[in-house]
KEKESE-212400 format. One record per atom (N, C-alpha, C): atom name; residue in three letters; x negated, y negated, z negated; residue number from 1. Coordinates in steps of 0.2 Angstrom, whole numbers, plus 5000, padded with zeros to 4 digits. Atoms other than C-alpha are relative to their C-alpha. Layout:
# residues N
site:CA&code:ala&east:X&north:Y&up:Z&pos:NUM
...
END
This chain:
# residues 89
site:N&code:unk&east:5004&north:5000&up:5006&pos:1
site:CA&code:unk&east:5027&north:4929&up:4978&pos:1
site:C&code:unk&east:4994&north:5004&up:5002&pos:1
site:N&code:unk&east:5006&north:4996&up:4999&pos:2
site:CA&code:unk&east:5009&north:4934&up:4980&pos:2
site:C&code:unk&east:4999&north:5005&up:4994&pos:2
site:N&code:unk&east:5002&north:4995&up:5005&pos:3
site:CA&code:unk&east:5003&north:4950&up:4971&pos:3
site:C&code:unk&east:4995&north:4997&up:4995&pos:3
site:N&code:unk&east:5005&north:5002&up:5005&pos:4
site:CA&code:unk&east:4994&north:4947&up:4955&pos:4
site:C&code:unk&east:4995&north:5006&up:4999&pos:4
site:N&code:unk&east:5006&north:4995&up:5001&pos:5
site:CA&code:unk&east:4977&north:4956&up:4953&pos:5
site:C&code:unk&east:4997&north:4999&up:4993&pos:5
site:N&code:unk&east:5003&north:5000&up:5006&pos:6
site:CA&code:unk&east:4971&north:4961&up:4936&pos:6
site:C&code:unk&east:4994&north:5005&up:4999&pos:6
site:N&code:unk&east:5006&north:4995&up:4999&pos:7
site:CA&code:unk&east:4954&north:4969&up:4934&pos:7
site:C&code:unk&east:4996&north:5000&up:4993&pos:7
site:N&code:unk&east:5004&north:4998&up:5007&pos:8
site:CA&code:unk&east:4945&north:4977&up:4918&pos:8
site:C&code:unk&east:4994&north:5004&up:5003&pos:8
site:N&code:unk&east:5005&north:4997&up:4998&pos:9
site:CA&code:unk&east:4928&north:4981&up:4922&pos:9
site:C&code:unk&east:4995&north:5002&up:4994&pos:9
site:N&code:unk&east:5005&north:4997&up:5005&pos:10
site:CA&code:unk&east:4915&north:4992&up:4912&pos:10
site:C&code:unk&east:4994&north:5003&up:5004&pos:10
site:N&code:unk&east:5007&north:4998&up:4997&pos:11
site:CA&code:unk&east:4897&north:4996&up:4915&pos:11
site:C&code:unk&east:5001&north:5008&up:5000&pos:11
site:N&code:unk&east:5000&north:4992&up:5000&pos:12
site:CA&code:unk&east:4895&north:5015&up:4920&pos:12
site:C&code:unk&east:4993&north:5002&up:5002&pos:12
site:N&code:unk&east:5006&north:4998&up:5000&pos:13
site:CA&code:unk&east:4880&north:5025&up:4922&pos:13
site:C&code:unk&east:4997&north:4999&up:5008&pos:13
site:N&code:unk&east:5002&north:5001&up:4994&pos:14
site:CA&code:unk&east:4879&north:5022&up:4941&pos:14
site:C&code:unk&east:5003&north:4994&up:5003&pos:14
site:N&code:unk&east:4996&north:5006&up:4998&pos:15
site:CA&code:unk&east:4886&north:5004&up:4942&pos:15
site:C&code:unk&east:5005&north:4998&up:4995&pos:15
site:N&code:unk&east:4994&north:5003&up:5004&pos:16
site:CA&code:unk&east:4903&north:4998&up:4936&pos:16
site:C&code:unk&east:5006&north:5004&up:5002&pos:16
site:N&code:unk&east:4993&north:4997&up:4999&pos:17
site:CA&code:unk&east:4920&north:5006&up:4935&pos:17
site:C&code:unk&east:5005&north:4994&up:4999&pos:17
site:N&code:unk&east:4994&north:5005&up:5001&pos:18
site:CA&code:unk&east:4935&north:4994&up:4937&pos:18
site:C&code:unk&east:5006&north:5004&up:5000&pos:18
site:N&code:unk&east:4992&north:4998&up:5001&pos:19
site:CA&code:unk&east:4953&north:4997&up:4932&pos:19
site:C&code:unk&east:5004&north:4994&up:5003&pos:19
site:N&code:unk&east:4997&north:5006&up:4997&pos:20
site:CA&code:unk&east:4963&north:4986&up:4944&pos:20
site:C&code:unk&east:5008&north:5002&up:5000&pos:20
site:N&code:unk&east:4992&north:5000&up:4999&pos:21
site:CA&code:unk&east:4982&north:4983&up:4942&pos:21
site:C&code:unk&east:5002&north:4995&up:5005&pos:21
site:N&code:unk&east:4997&north:5005&up:4995&pos:22
site:CA&code:unk&east:4991&north:4975&up:4956&pos:22
site:C&code:unk&east:5007&north:5000&up:4999&pos:22
site:N&code:unk&east:4993&north:5001&up:5002&pos:23
site:CA&code:unk&east:5008&north:4968&up:4951&pos:23
site:C&code:unk&east:5003&north:4995&up:5005&pos:23
site:N&code:unk&east:4996&north:5004&up:4995&pos:24
site:CA&code:unk&east:5021&north:4962&up:4964&pos:24
site:C&code:unk&east:5007&north:5000&up:4998&pos:24
site:N&code:unk&east:4993&north:5000&up:5003&pos:25
site:CA&code:unk&east:5037&north:4957&up:4955&pos:25
site:C&code:unk&east:5000&north:5005&up:4995&pos:25
site:N&code:unk&east:4999&north:4995&up:5006&pos:26
site:CA&code:unk&east:5043&north:4972&up:4945&pos:26
site:C&code:unk&east:4995&north:5006&up:5002&pos:26
site:N&code:unk&east:5005&north:4995&up:4998&pos:27
site:CA&code:unk&east:5031&north:4984&up:4955&pos:27
site:C&code:unk&east:4993&north:5000&up:4998&pos:27
site:N&code:unk&east:5007&north:5000&up:5001&pos:28
site:CA&code:unk&east:5014&north:4988&up:4949&pos:28
site:C&code:unk&east:4996&north:5007&up:5002&pos:28
site:N&code:unk&east:5004&north:4994&up:4999&pos:29
site:CA&code:unk&east:5000&north:5000&up:4954&pos:29
site:C&code:unk&east:4994&north:4999&up:4997&pos:29
site:N&code:unk&east:5007&north:5000&up:5004&pos:30
site:CA&code:unk&east:4984&north:5005&up:4945&pos:30
site:C&code:unk&east:4995&north:5004&up:5005&pos:30
site:N&code:unk&east:5006&north:4997&up:4996&pos:31
site:CA&code:unk&east:4968&north:5009&up:4954&pos:31
site:C&code:unk&east:4993&north:5000&up:4996&pos:31
site:N&code:unk&east:5006&north:4999&up:5003&pos:32
site:CA&code:unk&east:4951&north:5015&up:4948&pos:32
site:C&code:unk&east:4995&north:4999&up:5006&pos:32
site:N&code:unk&east:5005&north:5002&up:4994&pos:33
site:CA&code:unk&east:4936&north:5008&up:4959&pos:33
site:C&code:unk&east:4993&north:5000&up:4997&pos:33
site:N&code:unk&east:5007&north:4999&up:5002&pos:34
site:CA&code:unk&east:4918&north:5013&up:4957&pos:34
site:C&code:unk&east:4996&north:4994&up:5004&pos:34
site:N&code:unk&east:5004&north:5005&up:4997&pos:35
site:CA&code:unk&east:4905&north:4999&up:4961&pos:35
site:C&code:unk&east:4994&north:5002&up:4999&pos:35
site:N&code:unk&east:5008&north:4998&up:5001&pos:36
site:CA&code:unk&east:4887&north:5005&up:4964&pos:36
site:C&code:unk&east:4996&north:4993&up:5001&pos:36
site:N&code:unk&east:5004&north:5006&up:4999&pos:37
site:CA&code:unk&east:4873&north:4992&up:4962&pos:37
site:C&code:unk&east:4998&north:4999&up:5007&pos:37
site:N&code:unk&east:5003&north:5001&up:4993&pos:38
site:CA&code:unk&east:4867&north:4995&up:4980&pos:38
site:C&code:unk&east:5006&north:4996&up:5004&pos:38
site:N&code:unk&east:4994&north:5003&up:4997&pos:39
site:CA&code:unk&east:4885&north:4990&up:4986&pos:39
site:C&code:unk&east:5001&north:4993&up:4998&pos:39
site:N&code:unk&east:4999&north:5007&up:5002&pos:40
site:CA&code:unk&east:4886&north:4975&up:4975&pos:40
site:C&code:unk&east:4995&north:4996&up:5002&pos:40
site:N&code:unk&east:5006&north:5004&up:4997&pos:41
site:CA&code:unk&east:4869&north:4968&up:4980&pos:41
site:C&code:unk&east:5001&north:4998&up:5007&pos:41
site:N&code:unk&east:4999&north:5001&up:4993&pos:42
site:CA&code:unk&east:4873&north:4971&up:4998&pos:42
site:C&code:unk&east:5005&north:4994&up:5002&pos:42
site:N&code:unk&east:4994&north:5004&up:4998&pos:43
site:CA&code:unk&east:4890&north:4962&up:4998&pos:43
site:C&code:unk&east:4999&north:4993&up:4996&pos:43
site:N&code:unk&east:5000&north:5006&up:5003&pos:44
site:CA&code:unk&east:4886&north:4948&up:4985&pos:44
site:C&code:unk&east:4993&north:4996&up:4999&pos:44
site:N&code:unk&east:5006&north:5002&up:5002&pos:45
site:CA&code:unk&east:4867&north:4946&up:4983&pos:45
site:C&code:unk&east:5000&north:4997&up:4993&pos:45
site:N&code:unk&east:5001&north:5002&up:5007&pos:46
site:CA&code:unk&east:4871&north:4943&up:4965&pos:46
site:C&code:unk&east:5003&north:4994&up:4999&pos:46
site:N&code:unk&east:4997&north:5007&up:5000&pos:47
site:CA&code:unk&east:4881&north:4927&up:4969&pos:47
site:C&code:unk&east:5006&north:5000&up:4995&pos:47
site:N&code:unk&east:4994&north:5000&up:5004&pos:48
site:CA&code:unk&east:4897&north:4932&up:4960&pos:48
site:C&code:unk&east:4999&north:5007&up:4995&pos:48
site:N&code:unk&east:5000&north:4994&up:5004&pos:49
site:CA&code:unk&east:4901&north:4945&up:4946&pos:49
site:C&code:unk&east:5003&north:5006&up:5003&pos:49
site:N&code:unk&east:4996&north:4994&up:4998&pos:50
site:CA&code:unk&east:4906&north:4963&up:4949&pos:50
site:C&code:unk&east:5007&north:4999&up:5000&pos:50
site:N&code:unk&east:4993&north:5001&up:5001&pos:51
site:CA&code:unk&east:4923&north:4958&up:4943&pos:51
site:C&code:unk&east:5003&north:4996&up:5006&pos:51
site:N&code:unk&east:4998&north:5004&up:4994&pos:52
site:CA&code:unk&east:4924&north:4944&up:4956&pos:52
site:C&code:unk&east:5000&north:5004&up:5006&pos:52
site:N&code:unk&east:5000&north:4996&up:4994&pos:53
site:CA&code:unk&east:4919&north:4956&up:4969&pos:53
site:C&code:unk&east:5006&north:5005&up:5001&pos:53
site:N&code:unk&east:4994&north:4995&up:5000&pos:54
site:CA&code:unk&east:4933&north:4968&up:4965&pos:54
site:C&code:unk&east:5006&north:4996&up:5001&pos:54
site:N&code:unk&east:4994&north:5004&up:4999&pos:55
site:CA&code:unk&east:4946&north:4954&up:4964&pos:55
site:C&code:unk&east:5000&north:4998&up:5007&pos:55
site:N&code:unk&east:5000&north:5003&up:4993&pos:56
site:CA&code:unk&east:4941&north:4947&up:4981&pos:56
site:C&code:unk&east:5001&north:5006&up:5005&pos:56
site:N&code:unk&east:4999&north:4994&up:4996&pos:57
site:CA&code:unk&east:4940&north:4965&up:4988&pos:57
site:C&code:unk&east:5008&north:5002&up:5000&pos:57
site:N&code:unk&east:4993&north:4999&up:5000&pos:58
site:CA&code:unk&east:4958&north:4968&up:4983&pos:58
site:C&code:unk&east:5005&north:4995&up:5003&pos:58
site:N&code:unk&east:4996&north:5005&up:4997&pos:59
site:CA&code:unk&east:4964&north:4952&up:4989&pos:59
site:C&code:unk&east:4999&north:5001&up:5008&pos:59
site:N&code:unk&east:5001&north:4999&up:4994&pos:60
site:CA&code:unk&east:4957&north:4957&up:5006&pos:60
site:C&code:unk&east:5004&north:5006&up:5002&pos:60
site:N&code:unk&east:4996&north:4994&up:4999&pos:61
site:CA&code:unk&east:4965&north:4974&up:5005&pos:61
site:C&code:unk&east:5007&north:4998&up:5001&pos:61
site:N&code:unk&east:4993&north:5002&up:5000&pos:62
site:CA&code:unk&east:4982&north:4966&up:5001&pos:62
site:C&code:unk&east:5002&north:4996&up:5006&pos:62
site:N&code:unk&east:4999&north:5002&up:4994&pos:63
site:CA&code:unk&east:4980&north:4956&up:5017&pos:63
site:C&code:unk&east:5001&north:5004&up:5006&pos:63
site:N&code:unk&east:5000&north:4995&up:4995&pos:64
site:CA&code:unk&east:4979&north:4971&up:5027&pos:64
site:C&code:unk&east:5004&north:5006&up:4999&pos:64
site:N&code:unk&east:4995&north:4994&up:5001&pos:65
site:CA&code:unk&east:4990&north:4984&up:5019&pos:65
site:C&code:unk&east:5004&north:4999&up:4994&pos:65
site:N&code:unk&east:4996&north:5000&up:5006&pos:66
site:CA&code:unk&east:5004&north:4986&up:5006&pos:66
site:C&code:unk&east:4996&north:5003&up:4994&pos:66
site:N&code:unk&east:5004&north:4998&up:5006&pos:67
site:CA&code:unk&east:4998&north:4989&up:4988&pos:67
site:C&code:unk&east:5001&north:5008&up:4999&pos:67
site:N&code:unk&east:4999&north:4993&up:5000&pos:68
site:CA&code:unk&east:5006&north:5006&up:4989&pos:68
site:C&code:unk&east:4995&north:5005&up:5004&pos:68
site:N&code:unk&east:5004&north:4996&up:4995&pos:69
site:CA&code:unk&east:4994&north:5011&up:5003&pos:69
site:C&code:unk&east:4993&north:5000&up:4997&pos:69
site:N&code:unk&east:5007&north:5000&up:5003&pos:70
site:CA&code:unk&east:4978&north:5007&up:4993&pos:70
site:C&code:unk&east:4999&north:5006&up:4996&pos:70
site:N&code:unk&east:5001&north:4993&up:5003&pos:71
site:CA&code:unk&east:4970&north:5023&up:4987&pos:71
site:C&code:unk&east:5000&north:4998&up:4992&pos:71
site:N&code:unk&east:5000&north:5000&up:5007&pos:72
site:CA&code:unk&east:4972&north:5026&up:4968&pos:72
site:C&code:unk&east:4993&north:5000&up:4997&pos:72
site:N&code:unk&east:5007&north:5000&up:5003&pos:73
site:CA&code:unk&east:4953&north:5030&up:4966&pos:73
site:C&code:unk&east:4996&north:5000&up:5006&pos:73
site:N&code:unk&east:5005&north:5001&up:4995&pos:74
site:CA&code:unk&east:4939&north:5025&up:4977&pos:74
site:C&code:unk&east:4994&north:4997&up:4998&pos:74
site:N&code:unk&east:5007&north:5004&up:5000&pos:75
site:CA&code:unk&east:4921&north:5019&up:4979&pos:75
site:C&code:unk&east:5001&north:4994&up:5004&pos:75
site:N&code:unk&east:4999&north:5006&up:4997&pos:76
site:CA&code:unk&east:4921&north:5000&up:4984&pos:76
site:C&code:unk&east:4997&north:5000&up:5007&pos:76
site:N&code:unk&east:5004&north:5000&up:4993&pos:77
site:CA&code:unk&east:4909&north:5004&up:4999&pos:77
site:C&code:unk&east:5005&north:5003&up:5005&pos:77
site:N&code:unk&east:4995&north:4997&up:4995&pos:78
site:CA&code:unk&east:4924&north:5014&up:5007&pos:78
site:C&code:unk&east:5004&north:4994&up:5004&pos:78
site:N&code:unk&east:4996&north:5005&up:4997&pos:79
site:CA&code:unk&east:4933&north:4998&up:5011&pos:79
site:C&code:unk&east:4996&north:4997&up:5006&pos:79
site:N&code:unk&east:5003&north:5002&up:4994&pos:80
site:CA&code:unk&east:4920&north:4992&up:5023&pos:80
site:C&code:unk&east:4999&north:5005&up:5006&pos:80
site:N&code:unk&east:5000&north:4994&up:4995&pos:81
site:CA&code:unk&east:4918&north:5009&up:5032&pos:81
site:C&code:unk&east:5007&north:5001&up:5003&pos:81
site:N&code:unk&east:4993&north:4998&up:4997&pos:82
site:CA&code:unk&east:4937&north:5011&up:5034&pos:82
site:C&code:unk&east:5002&north:4994&up:5005&pos:82
site:N&code:unk&east:4998&north:5006&up:4995&pos:83
site:CA&code:unk&east:4940&north:4993&up:5041&pos:83
site:C&code:unk&east:4995&north:4999&up:5006&pos:83
site:N&code:unk&east:5005&north:5000&up:4994&pos:84
site:CA&code:unk&east:4924&north:4994&up:5052&pos:84
site:C&code:unk&east:5002&north:5005&up:5005&pos:84
site:N&code:unk&east:4998&north:4995&up:4995&pos:85
site:CA&code:unk&east:4930&north:5010&up:5059&pos:85
site:C&code:unk&east:5007&north:4999&up:5003&pos:85
site:N&code:unk&east:4993&north:5002&up:4997&pos:86
site:CA&code:unk&east:4948&north:5004&up:5062&pos:86
site:C&code:unk&east:5000&north:4994&up:5004&pos:86
site:N&code:unk&east:5000&north:5007&up:4996&pos:87
site:CA&code:unk&east:4943&north:4987&up:5069&pos:87
site:C&code:unk&east:4998&north:5001&up:5007&pos:87
site:N&code:unk&east:5002&north:4998&up:4994&pos:88
site:CA&code:unk&east:4936&north:4996&up:5084&pos:88
site:C&code:unk&east:5005&north:5004&up:5005&pos:88
site:N&code:unk&east:4995&north:4996&up:4997&pos:89
site:CA&code:unk&east:4952&north:5005&up:5089&pos:89
site:C&code:unk&east:5004&north:4996&up:5005&pos:89
END
């Protein structure tokens, strides 16, 4: 069964703050993700909502690591830096 991703997003002074719950059966994890306007524009060009960006980002993360390995609190830009750095290994 695929994990379910639920996102609640609120505007913040420097973009958006998302509270993400990942549920896989009985197990659930919660994460707080900051989305800065420049990251949002770079990744989407405004084509999707910030919430859709966060959902897609977590779907990507779950394809590459277990939900327990996802940081509890991070800036969305960290995903690209981390996976770019590890893809060259």
